[in-house]
Structure formats: C-alpha cells, structure tokens
ZADREN-264038 format. One record per residue: x, y, z of N, C-alpha, C in turn; residue in one letter. Coordinates in steps of 0.1 Angstrom, whole numbers, padded with zeros to 4 digits, always signed. Each point is the difference from the previous one (the first is absolute). Layout:
N
XYZXYZXYZA
...
***
This chain:
266
+0524-0853-0558-0016+0007+0001+0005+0017+0001X
-0003+0007-0013-0001+0015+0000-0007+0005+0010X
+0004+0013+0007-0009+0007+0007+0004+0014-0003X
-0009+0011-0001+0000+0012+0003-0009+0009+0007X
+0005+0010+0009-0006+0007+0008-0008+0010-0007X
-0010+0004+0008-0010+0010-0006+0002+0012+0004X
+0012+0006-0008+0003+0011+0004-0002+0011-0012X
+0003+0015+0002-0001+0008-0010+0013-0002-0012X
+0010-0008+0008+0009+0000-0009+0004-0014-0008X
-0013-0008-0001+0001-0016-0001+0012+0001-0014X
-0004+0007-0011+0009-0002-0013+0014-0005+0004X
+0003+0009+0012+0016-0001+0002+0005-0009+0011X
-0011-0006+0005+0003-0012+0011+0010-0010-0006X
+0000-0006-0011+0007-0011-0004+0014+0003-0001X
+0004+0010-0006+0012+0003-0004+0004+0007+0014X
-0008+0008+0009+0008+0005+0014+0003-0015+0008X
-0008-0007+0000+0004-0015+0010+0010-0007-0009X
+0003-0001-0012+0009-0008-0006+0013+0006+0004X
-0001+0014+0000+0013+0008+0004+0009-0004+0014X
-0014+0001+0011+0004+0000+0013+0001-0014+0004X
-0006-0013-0008+0004-0016+0002+0015+0001-0003X
+0004+0004-0012+0014-0002-0004+0010+0007+0011X
-0003+0011+0004+0007+0005+0012-0001-0007+0012X
-0008-0009+0005-0006-0003+0012+0013-0009+0001X
+0005-0009-0007+0008-0010+0003+0013+0006+0001X
+0004+0012-0003+0011+0011+0001+0000+0004+0015X
-0009+0007+0006+0002+0009+0008-0015-0001+0008X
-0001+0004+0013-0014+0001+0003-0010+0011-0005X
-0014-0003-0003-0006+0008-0006-0005+0011+0009X
+0000+0000+0009-0004+0010+0012+0008+0006+0010X
+0013+0006-0004+0007+0008+0005-0002+0009+0011X
+0006+0001+0010-0002+0010+0009+0002+0015-0006X
-0011+0009+0005+0002+0013-0007+0009+0005+0010X
+0014+0001-0001+0010+0003+0007+0001-0002+0014X
+0007+0010+0006+0001-0009+0018-0013+0002+0007X
-0001-0011+0009-0014+0002+0004+0002-0003+0017X
-0007+0007+0010-0001-0002+0013+0000-0018+0002X
+0009-0003+0011-0002-0013+0002-0004-0001+0018X
-0009-0010+0002-0003-0004+0010+0001-0013+0008X
+0004-0003+0014+0000-0013+0002-0012-0007+0002X
-0001-0014-0002-0014-0008-0004+0001-0008+0013X
-0010+0001+0007-0005-0007+0014-0003-0012-0005X
-0012+0001-0010-0005-0018+0001-0006+0000-0017X
+0005-0010-0005-0009-0004-0012-0014-0006+0002X
-0011+0005+0000-0014-0003+0000-0006-0014-0009X
+0002+0003-0013-0002-0010-0009+0004+0005-0014X
-0005-0005-0012+0008+0002-0010+0000+0015-0008X
-0008+0007+0008-0001+0015-0005-0001+0011+0010X
+0004-0003+0011-0003+0010+0014+0015-0006+0011X
+0001+0013+0003+0012-0001+0010-0001+0012+0010X
+0008+0000+0014-0003+0006+0007+0014+0008+0003X
-0001+0014+0002+0013+0005+0000+0002+0002+0019X
+0015+0000+0002+0003+0003+0013-0009+0012+0008X
-0003+0012-0010-0005+0012+0003-0015-0004+0004X
-0007-0013-0003-0012+0000+0003-0010+0000-0012X
+0006+0004-0013-0008+0002-0012-0004-0014-0005X
-0011-0003-0003-0003-0014-0009+0000+0006-0016X
+0008-0009-0008+0000+0006-0013-0001-0009-0010X
-0012+0003-0009-0003-0008-0007+0005+0002-0015X
+0005-0009-0006+0006+0001-0013-0010+0004-0009X
+0005+0009-0011-0009+0002-0010+0006-0006-0012X
-0014-0006-0009+0000-0003-0014+0002-0016+0003X
-0003-0004+0010-0001-0016+0001-0008-0007+0012X
-0008-0012-0002-0008-0006+0008+0005-0015+0005X
+0007+0000+0010+0005-0013+0003-0009-0011+0006X
-0001-0013-0001-0008-0010+0005-0005+0001+0016X
-0012+0001+0003-0004+0001+0014+0005-0009+0009X
+0007+0001+0014+0003-0010+0008-0011-0004+0009X
-0003-0014+0007-0013-0002+0007-0004+0009+0008X
-0014+0004-0003-0007+0008+0011-0016-0002-0001X
-0006+0005+0011-0012-0002+0004-0006-0015-0007X
+0003-0008+0004-0002-0014-0009+0002-0005-0011X
+0009+0010-0007+0006-0004-0012+0014-0004+0000X
+0001-0011-0008+0013-0008-0001+0011+0010-0010X
+0012+0000+0005+0011+0009-0010-0005-0006-0015X
+0002+0014-0007-0002-0003-0016+0013-0006-0002X
-0001-0005-0013+0016-0004-0007+0009+0010-0002X
+0012-0005+0004+0012+0007+0002+0002+0016+0010X
-0016-0002+0009+0003+0015+0010+0013-0003+0006X
+0004-0012+0006+0010+0000+0011+0015+0001-0009X
+0001-0005-0013+0007+0001-0009+0005+0016-0002X
-0009+0007-0003-0001+0016+0000+0007+0005+0011X
-0006-0002+0012+0004+0006+0014+0014-0002+0001X
+0004-0012+0000+0014-0005+0000+0008+0006-0014X
-0001+0001-0009+0006+0007-0009+0003+0015+0003X
-0011+0005+0001+0002+0015+0005+0009+0002+0013X
-0001-0010+0007+0007+0001+0015+0017-0001-0006X
+0002-0007-0009+0013-0008-0005+0005+0016-0005X
-0008+0008-0008+0003+0010-0009+0005+0013+0009X
-0009+0000+0013+0004+0007+0008+0013+0002+0009X
+0001-0016+0002+0015-0003+0006+0010+0004-0007X
+0000-0003-0013+0010+0000-0009+0003+0016-0002X
-0010+0008+0004+0003+0015+0001+0002+0007+0010X
+0004-0008+0010+0006+0003+0013-0012+0002+0011X
-0009-0004-0003-0014+0003+0008-0003+0015-0001X
+0002+0006-0010-0005+0012-0005-0004+0001-0015X
-0011+0009-0002-0005+0003-0014-0004+0013-0002X
+0004+0003-0013-0004+0012-0002-0015+0001-0004X
-0003+0015+0001-0017+0000-0001-0001+0013-0013X
-0007-0003-0007-0008+0009-0010-0013+0000+0003X
-0004+0009+0007-0016+0002+0002-0009+0002-0011X
-0012-0004+0000-0010+0003-0010-0004+0012+0000X
-0006+0003-0011-0005+0011-0004-0013+0004+0011X
-0008-0013+0004-0008+0000+0012+0006-0009+0008X
+0002+0006+0013+0011-0005+0010-0008-0011+0007X
-0011+0004+0004-0004-0014+0006-0014-0005-0003X
-0002-0015+0005-0010-0004-0004-0013+0000+0009X
-0010-0005+0000-0012+0000+0006+0003-0005+0016X
+0008-0009+0002+0007-0003+0011+0011+0005+0007X
+0003+0012-0007+0010+0009+0008+0013-0004-0003X
+0001-0008-0008+0015-0007-0002+0006+0009-0010X
+0014+0001-0003+0012+0010-0010-0005-0010-0010X
-0002+0007-0012+0003-0007-0012+0009+0006-0008X
+0008-0008-0001+0019+0001-0006+0005-0009-0010X
+0008+0002-0010+0008-0008-0005+0010-0003+0008X
+0009-0014+0001+0008-0001+0010+0013-0005-0013X
+0010+0005+0008+0014-0002-0010+0011-0005+0012X
+0007-0009-0007+0011-0006+0012+0011+0009-0002X
+0013-0003+0007+0011+0009+0001+0006+0000-0014X
+0000-0006-0010+0005+0003-0014-0009+0005-0008X
-0010+0006+0004-0010+0007-0008-0010-0009-0007X
-0003-0013+0001-0004-0010-0007-0017+0002+0006X
-0010+0001-0005-0013-0002+0005-0007-0013+0001X
-0003+0001+0014-0003-0014+0006-0015-0006-0008X
-0009+0011-0003-0010-0007-0005+0001-0010-0011X
+0010+0005-0009+0005-0002-0014+0006-0012+0000X
+0007-0005+0015+0004-0014+0003-0008-0009+0003X
-0011+0002+0005-0010-0008+0005-0010-0003-0011X
-0003+0010-0011-0007-0001-0012+0010-0012-0007X
+0011+0002-0001+0006-0006-0010+0003-0013+0002X
-0002-0003+0015+0003-0014+0005-0016-0007+0000X
-0010+0005-0002-0012-0003+0000-0008-0002+0013X
+0007+0008+0008-0007-0001+0015-0009+0010+0002X
-0006+0007-0009-0010+0008+0001-0005+0005-0013X
-0013+0007+0002-0004+0007-0013-0001+0015-0003X
+0002+0004-0010+0002+0015-0004-0016+0003+0002X
+0002+0015+0007-0013+0007+0001+0003+0015-0003X
-0009+0005-0005+0003+0016-0004-0015+0006+0005X
+0003+0010+0010-0010+0008+0004+0004+0016+0001X
-0004+0005-0009+0004+0016-0001-0004+0007+0015X
+0007+0010+0000+0010+0006-0005+0013-0005+0001X
+0002-0011+0007+0009-0008+0004+0008-0010-0012X
+0000+0004-0012+0003-0011-0010+0012+0007-0006X
+0010+0005+0005+0010+0006-0007+0009-0014-0006X
+0000-0010+0010+0008-0011-0008-0005-0011-0007X
-0014+0000-0003-0008-0007-0006+0003-0011-0011X
+0007+0010-0009+0008-0004-0016+0011-0013+0007X
+0010+0006+0009+0009-0007+0004-0004-0010+0007X
-0008-0001+0006-0004-0011+0006-0009-0010-0007X
-0003+0005-0010-0008-0009-0008+0012-0010-0006X
+0010+0006-0004+0009-0006-0007+0006-0015+0006X
-0001+0006+0016+0004-0010+0011-0007-0012+0000X
-0013+0002+0001-0009-0011+0001-0002-0006-0012X
+0000+0006-0013-0001-0006-0012+0013-0010+0000X
+0012+0001+0003+0011-0009-0001-0003-0010+0010X
-0006+0000+0011-0004-0012+0007-0010-0008-0004X
-0010+0006-0007-0013-0005-0007+0008-0009-0010X
+0007+0004-0009+0005-0007-0010+0009-0012+0004X
+0007-0001+0011+0011-0007+0007-0012-0011+0007X
-0011+0002+0004-0008-0005+0009+0005-0005+0013X
+0008+0015+0007+0006+0001+0013-0014+0001+0010X
+0001-0006+0011-0010+0000+0014-0012+0000-0004X
-0008+0011+0000-0015+0001-0002-0003-0004-0012X
+0010+0002-0010-0004-0002-0016+0002-0016-0001X
+0004-0007+0010+0003-0014-0005-0010-0007-0005X
-0012+0001+0009-0014-0002-0005-0007+0012-0001X
-0008-0002-0012-0008+0013-0004-0008+0006+0010X
+0001+0011+0006-0008+0006+0011-0012+0006-0005X
-0003+0002-0013-0013+0008-0004-0013-0009+0001X
-0009+0007+0003-0015-0005+0002-0008+0006-0012X
-0010-0009-0003-0011+0004-0008-0010+0006+0011X
-0008+0008-0005-0012+0008+0010-0008-0015+0007X
+0000-0008-0006-0010-0010+0008+0010-0006+0010X
+0011+0000+0001+0008-0008+0008+0003+0011+0016X
-0006+0011-0002+0001+0008+0012-0009-0003+0009X
+0006-0004+0013-0005-0002+0014-0003+0009+0010X
+0009+0010+0000+0004+0009+0012+0003+0015-0006X
-0002+0008+0009+0009+0015-0003+0013-0002+0003X
+0005+0009-0005+0017+0002+0001+0006-0002-0013X
+0012+0001+0001+0007+0001-0011+0001-0008-0010X
-0002+0002-0012-0001-0009-0014+0006+0002-0011X
+0002-0008-0009+0005-0001-0013-0011-0006-0010X
-0006+0006-0007-0012-0003-0007-0001+0001-0014X
-0001-0011-0010-0002+0000-0010-0017-0002-0007X
+0001+0008-0010-0018-0003-0002-0001+0007-0017X
-0012-0005-0005-0003+0009-0014-0011+0011+0007X
+0004+0013-0007-0008+0011+0002-0015-0003-0010X
-0012+0002+0009-0012-0002-0008-0004+0014-0001X
+0001+0010+0008-0007+0011-0002+0006+0011+0006X
+0002+0013-0005+0006+0012+0005-0011+0010+0003X
-0002+0001+0011-0009+0013+0004+0008+0013+0006X
-0007+0014-0001+0003+0012+0008-0010+0008+0006X
+0000+0001+0014-0010+0007+0005+0008+0010+0012X
-0009+0007+0007+0006+0006+0009+0011-0008+0010X
-0005-0011+0001+0012-0008+0011+0012-0004-0008X
+0003+0004-0011+0012-0004-0006-0002-0009-0016X
+0011-0007-0002-0003-0009-0015+0001-0016+0010X
-0010-0006-0006-0001-0012+0005+0003-0011-0009X
+0009-0012-0001+0004-0008-0010-0007-0011+0007X
-0009-0008-0007-0008-0013+0005+0010-0011-0006X
+0005-0010+0007+0007-0010-0007-0012-0010+0001X
+0003-0012-0010-0006-0011+0005-0002-0008+0011X
-0010-0002+0006-0001-0009+0012-0002+0017+0011X
+0000-0006+0016-0005+0011+0011+0011+0009-0001X
+0005+0008-0008+0011+0010+0004-0002+0014-0007X
-0003+0009+0008+0004+0014-0012+0013+0009+0007X
+0006+0008-0012+0011+0007+0004-0006+0012-0001X
+0004+0010+0012-0003+0015+0003+0012+0008-0003X
-0003+0008-0007+0011+0011+0000-0006+0016+0002X
-0001+0005+0011-0006+0012+0004+0004+0014-0009X
-0009+0007-0002+0004+0013-0009+0014+0004+0002X
+0001+0004+0012+0011+0007+0006+0013-0009-0006X
-0002-0013-0001+0015-0007-0007-0001-0003-0013X
-0011+0006-0003+0001-0005-0020+0010+0008-0006X
+0004+0011+0003+0011+0010-0007+0013-0009+0000X
+0001-0011+0006+0011-0008-0001-0002-0012-0012X
-0012-0001-0005-0001-0012-0012-0004+0009-0009X
+0001-0007-0014-0004+0002-0011-0017-0002+0001X
-0008+0010-0003-0014-0003+0006-0007-0008-0016X
+0007+0004-0011-0006-0006-0011+0005-0014-0004X
+0013-0004+0009+0005-0014-0002-0007-0009+0009X
-0008+0007+0012-0006-0006+0007-0012-0004-0006X
-0008+0006-0005-0012-0003-0009+0003-0007-0010X
+0011-0005-0004+0001-0011-0015+0003-0011+0007X
+0001-0001+0014+0003-0011+0008-0012-0016-0003X
-0009+0005-0002-0010-0011+0002+0003-0011-0014X
-0001-0012+0008+0006-0012-0008+0015-0003+0002X
+0006+0009+0007+0016-0005+0002+0000-0006+0015X
+0012-0006+0000+0006-0007+0014+0009+0013+0006X
-0005-0002+0013+0008+0012+0007+0006-0008+0012X
+0011+0006+0007+0003-0004+0011+0001+0011+0010X
-0009-0002+0011-0001+0011+0008+0005-0007+0016X
+0005+0012+0010+0007-0002+0012-0002+0011+0011X
-0004-0007+0009-0003+0008+0012-0008-0006+0010X
-0006+0008+0008-0010-0007+0012-0013+0002-0003X
-0002-0014+0000-0017-0001-0005-0008+0002+0014X
-0010+0006-0002-0012+0004+0009-0013-0013-0004X
-0005-0002+0012-0012-0008-0002-0011+0007+0002X
-0010+0004-0009-0007+0012-0001-0014-0008+0006X
-0001-0016+0004-0012-0003+0004+0001+0004+0016X
+0009+0005+0006+0003+0002+0015-0005+0017+0001X
-0006+0006-0013-0002+0016+0002-0014+0000-0002X
-0010+0002+0008-0012+0003-0001-0004+0006-0014X
-0011-0002-0004-0008+0005-0010+0011+0000-0015X
+0009-0008+0001+0005+0000-0013-0002-0012-0011X
-0005+0002-0012-0005-0012-0007+0012-0008-0004X
+0000-0012+0006+0012-0007-0004-0006-0011-0008X
-0009-0001-0007-0006-0009-0008+0012-0005-0008X
+0005+0005-0011+0009+0002-0009+0015-0003+0006X
+0004+0012+0009+0013+0001+0003+0000+0002+0014X
+0005-0014+0007+0000+0001+0016+0012+0008+0004X
+0010-0002-0010+0015+0007+0004+0003+0010-0011X
+0008+0009+0010+0004+0012-0007+0013+0001+0003X
+0009+0005-0012+0014+0002+0003+0001+0018-0008X
+0002+0007+0012+0006+0013-0003+0014+0002-0006X
-0001+0008-0010+0015+0001-0010+0003+0015+0006X
+0011+0001+0003+0006+0016+0005+0013+0002-0008X
+0003-0007-0007+0009+0005-0011+0001-0010-0011X
+0003+0009-0011-0003-0010-0017+0012-0012+0004X
+0010+0001+0007+0013-0014+0002-0010-0011+0007X
-0014+0001+0004-0004-0012+0008-0008-0008-0012X
-0003+0006-0011-0009-0004-0013+0011-0004-0012X
-0003-0012-0007+0009-0004-0009-0007-0008-0011X
+0002+0002-0012-0007-0005-0009+0008-0013-0005X
-0007-0012-0001+0005-0011-0002+0001-0004-0016X
-0012+0001-0008-0001-0003-0010-0015+0004-0005X
***
C-alpha cells in the first residue's frame, strides 16, 4: 500500500524514502548530532515518558506509546511491553540518556520535550518505532526527526511487528472515544474558512488544519484530495462535548498539526 505525505516536496518523497530505507539496514537513520549532555534516569514511567534524577519529567518527541491503565481504562495493547522495552534500553545505556531538547522545550503539562539517545548515540524513539511499540507523531516545531522516524515505523509496519501485528487503523465509523487514533477514510469535501482547512471524510470525522499550520502543507494538493483515500493520525476530539457545535455530520474532529500526520493511500 503506497503512501505519500502531503508536503510541498511531495514529488521527491519517493526517491528520498527509497534512499533512506536502503541505508536504514546499514546504520541508524537518526544518529545523535554530536556529543550530547547525559543525565541519570530515576524511573521509566511508560513507553514515551521517563523521570530524571534531577526531577524533570521527559516526554519523548516523535512518538506516542500505548497508554497504561488509568481512570477506569485498561492497558492498551503493548503498553506494558513499550514501558519494559524503554526501561531495558535505558539500563543497557548505563541508566543514563543523552537529551536533544526540542525547539519547543515544554508541553502543556510542564514536561520537558526531548529526543533521547543511548550511550552509543542511538536514538531511543527510533528503537521503539522500529519494534512496533509506538506510533510515529509529528508536531511542529519539534519535527526535526520526522523523516527518519517514519522510516523506522515503516519497517515495523511492513514486518508486522508489535502494534502492526493486527491493523490498528480505524474507519471514522469505528471511533468511540477521544484520544490518539490512526484513521483511514475517503475525503468527500475540502473547505476553507477563517477556522482553517477542513477535510470531511466519509463518516462522522473531519480533519482540521489551522491556517497557521497550512504553510507546512501543499495547499493545492489538499484541494485535490476529494475522492482520495487518506490516513490521518493524531488526537481525536469529541465535538459533541463542546456546546454550540453542530455535530450532525461530524461528531469527531482530528486536528492536523504537521504534514507528517496525513498521508495519501490511493
């Protein structure tokens, strides 16, 4: 199943990914950018978060691991496996990790946003993605490793590892709750207004690109998506919980914050 991201460099995407896919088997696609400061890890919280001895909570950039049980919800598939694997990778690195801070260094919860590297300069997000223990995400401006993370995830997807052992994709009709989702569907309409660009899919889901994010996309290519099947990923919002919102056609909304979160299937 061929996919192409909706970037302004789309015509070059195939050749670019072919080159990197070839080199992926030979060496890490996300090498450390020189010598990084290292820090002692106190605890691995889950598959994408850990806590340092100095008290900082670190949220890894570029991936979203399955959620552990909380607030009445059970563990998501591979949640414990992802935490265990991250814990192993940290221990193999002597309990220390190198940090490459994101351009945006904090999230709304006050956690430090960073790429993590082991003692040999290997990117830990790449490890987890290649083993199928997390989904790739890209949120600007912290998307420096988006391309090489895509290669790692693609390798796991093709091999059917971990989360890809059973297709995790949903259709818009299968959505039942807010949270991270990987959704496939056909675009039926593309609109633009002051709120951004809206891609209506068959079923109760609309994709939204805010105008401030639109510069990352090929706007003309977005308009040509009507009738095409796409795959979108991100955090789905239940619009029925928002007062005054017309949800007759689209109860669910998935904001797209980076071109790497939307791909054309066919």
